[in-house]
C-alpha positions, 0 to 999 in steps of 0.5 A: 393390488400387488406391487410389481416392477412395471408399476414402479417403472411407470410411476418413475417415468411419469415423474421424470417427464413431469419434472423435465417439463417443469424444469424447462418451463421455469428456465426463464425464472432461473436466468433472472435471479437466485430467487428464480433459481430457488423457485424453479427448483421448488416447482420442479421438485414439487411437480416431480413428487406429485407426478410420482404419487399420481403415477403410483395412484394411477397404476393402483399401487394405492387402494382406491379409498386412499386416492383422495387422501393422498392427493390432499396430502400432496396439495398440503405439502406443495403449499408448505413447500411453496411458502418455504420457497417464498421465504427463502427467495425473500431472504436471498433477494435481500442478501443479494441486494445488500451484497450488490450495495457493498460492491457498489460502495467499493466501486465508488471508493467507500467502505461498505457499512451495512451490517445486516446479517447475511447467510453463509458464504454471502456474509464472508463475501461481504467481509472480504469486500470490506477488507478489499475496500479498506486496502483500496482506500489506503492504496488510493490515499498513498497514491494521492500523497505520492502524486502530491509529493511528485508535483512538489518535487517537480516544482522544487527541482525546477526552482533549484535547477533554474537558480544555478542555470541562471547564474551560469548564464550570467557568468557566461555572458560576463566572460563573453563580454570580457567585463570580469575583473577576476576570471578565476573567481567566475570559473570557480563559481561555474565549477560550484554550480555544475557540481550542484547540478550534477549532485541533483541529477545523481540524487534524482537517478538514485531515487528513481533506482531505489523506488524501482527496487533496484538497490544493489544486491551485492552484499557483504558483512559490514561493521557499523563502527567502521562505516561510522568512522569513514562517514565522520572522516569524509564529512569532517571538511564539510563540518569545518566549513560550516563551523560545526563540531562533528564527533562520533561515539562507538558504544558497540561494534555490530555487524550487518549484512548489506551493501557498504556503499549504499549504507554509507550513502544513507548515513552520510545523507543523515549526517550532511542534513544534520550539519546543514541545519545546525547553527555555527558552533553547534555539535553533531554527534554520531553514535553506534550501538546495539538496541533491542537486538538491532544495530542502531546508528544515531545522528544527534544535531542541534537544529532547534527541533522539527515542527511536530506537523513535519516530523512524519513528512521529513522522509517524504520525497521532495519535502523540505521545511520552510527553514530549509528553502534557502539555496544560498550560502556555503552549504545550500539546501538540496532538492529534498531527496537525501532523506528519501534516498536514505529511507529507501536504502534502509528499508531495502536492507529490511531496516527502519529510520525515524526522527524525534525531537530531543535536546537542542535538536533532533535525533535520526535513528537508523536501525538494521538487523544484525548479521 
């Protein structure tokens, strides 16, 4: 029979109706899973193809003796397509299960470890999940360390506040009762205690400001040799009172861009810390130069070294080694904020600060980009 447009239209309409019916019937499958979506697509495609062929046969586009052969071919093709769809569904289901487990691992704080090879985008999705899990684990570790540091800080600051406050109360009661022989000495002690409390409050405020990213953005060209000279001059009385020799050596005069007040605060914190931990008769030497294309200021003390377990914690908020716990003497320990403030200031200037044991003590090195 000859081919005409009405026969083709009839076959196409027959196929479209069957395909639409198959698509609607398999809607629940598509909503269940990706495997169900594949099954729906397979059934719809097979039904549409079979309907088109049956419609063509019905309109006598094929000779009568080819009807049976055509239907057999359709049946065999449908079986092959179904088997292929089943295999695809199994693969997709397995990949989905692996991906769901990876998501569950991330939700519970674990890094996904299943190494089953996934297909296409799912493999990349699992890599992304693993990378995200690693970052979340690191963030969680930092958060826990920060929380522990904050608790220690609150405990130590409470202790350090309690001591001068108790002293102030005792002095006030003694003055009130009129039982002091030398009121001037008591007034001097009040002044010292108030100064120490004021410095502690200032340190807490500065640390909070630095951690909030509020380091001053007013910058200028800072000559590091001048900065070191000013810091040495300002801390000379403290070194003299502590019977420590303080000296500076200038190997170069690099210039950096930054806030001179903030950088001076960072450097004086390092130097005051070195003076406080150096025994009487010891030497604290401050040097400035250019190392590996950066301005470097080093503070070398004679503290006897820092325990290896404490080296990485020196700049943590509130950290103080056991030898620094004393709050007595002419230069008592602070609240463990000075070095944390130094690190915050230096990092805000895109620099680094570290400490190593060397010689009779340790060396703090502050490095900043050259102007």
